[in-house]
C-alpha positions as CSV (number, residue, x, y, z in Angstrom):
1,M,201.5,-14.2,-74.4
2,K,198.7,-16.5,-75.8
3,M,199.4,-19.1,-78.7
4,W,195.8,-18.5,-81.3
5,H,195.2,-21.4,-83.4
6,A,194.3,-20.6,-86.6
7,V,193.5,-17.1,-88.1
8,A,191.8,-17.1,-91.7
9,L,191.7,-14.0,-93.2
10,S,190.5,-13.2,-96.8
11,A,189.3,-10.6,-99.3
12,A,187.1,-11.2,-102.1
13,V,188.5,-9.3,-105.6
14,G,186.0,-9.4,-108.6
15,F,184.7,-12.8,-108.9
16,G,184.8,-14.7,-106.2
17,A,188.9,-14.6,-106.1
18,L,190.9,-14.4,-103.0
19,A,193.5,-11.9,-101.7
20,P,195.4,-12.0,-98.7
21,A,195.2,-8.8,-95.9
22,M,198.4,-6.6,-96.5
23,A,197.6,-3.6,-94.4
24,M,198.9,-4.4,-90.5
25,A,199.7,-1.5,-87.7
26,G,200.9,-2.1,-83.7
27,S,199.6,-0.2,-80.7
28,H,200.8,-1.2,-77.3
29,G,202.4,-4.2,-78.5
30,V,199.1,-5.8,-80.2
31,S,199.4,-6.4,-83.7
32,T,195.7,-4.9,-85.6
33,Y,195.6,-6.0,-89.3
34,D,193.3,-4.3,-91.6
35,V,192.1,-5.1,-94.8
36,E,189.8,-3.3,-97.5
37,G,186.3,-5.2,-98.7
38,P,184.5,-7.0,-99.6
39,C,186.1,-9.4,-96.7
40,Y,185.6,-12.4,-94.5
41,L,187.5,-12.9,-91.3
42,Q,187.5,-16.0,-89.0
43,L,189.0,-16.6,-86.0
44,V,189.4,-19.8,-84.2
45,C,189.9,-18.6,-80.5
46,P,191.9,-21.0,-78.1
47,N,188.9,-22.8,-76.7
48,G,188.1,-24.5,-79.9
49,S,185.2,-22.2,-80.6
50,S,185.4,-19.8,-83.5
51,I,184.0,-16.0,-84.4
52,S,183.6,-14.8,-87.7
53,C,182.1,-11.8,-89.5
54,S,181.6,-10.8,-92.9
55,G,182.7,-6.6,-94.7
56,T,181.3,-4.4,-97.5
57,W,183.8,-1.5,-96.8
58,A,186.5,-3.1,-94.4
59,C,187.6,-5.8,-92.1
60,S,190.1,-5.9,-88.7
61,Y,191.1,-7.8,-86.6
62,S,194.0,-9.0,-83.7
63,P,194.7,-12.3,-83.0
64,E,196.9,-11.5,-80.1
65,A,193.6,-10.0,-78.8
66,G,191.0,-12.2,-79.8
67,W,189.1,-10.4,-81.4
68,I,187.7,-9.1,-85.2
69,S,185.4,-6.4,-86.5
70,C,183.5,-5.5,-90.5
71,D,182.3,-2.6,-91.3
72,G,182.7,-1.4,-87.4
73,A,180.2,-4.4,-85.3
74,G,182.9,-6.6,-84.0
75,T,183.3,-9.8,-81.7
76,S,185.5,-10.9,-79.5
77,C,186.7,-14.9,-78.1
78,G,185.5,-13.6,-74.7
79,G,182.2,-12.8,-75.8
80,D,181.7,-9.2,-75.8
81,E,180.1,-7.7,-78.9
82,W,180.0,-4.0,-80.6
């Protein structure tokens, strides 16, 4: 299993206060984390680059698989976008 350097996740609540994501679900041994929006995600990839997104409704990420998604649009450390 690869070691991911850092994951920053926060959900904006009220006027700029931050709260951590609290929901977690697993699939095939890879953890996926979800948070209600508004939210901001940043994942630092093993090669030192980082990916980020912000969402109004919902954000998800999987540090083990190396991807993040906000409001259904996502990106991976490998450069894939959807």
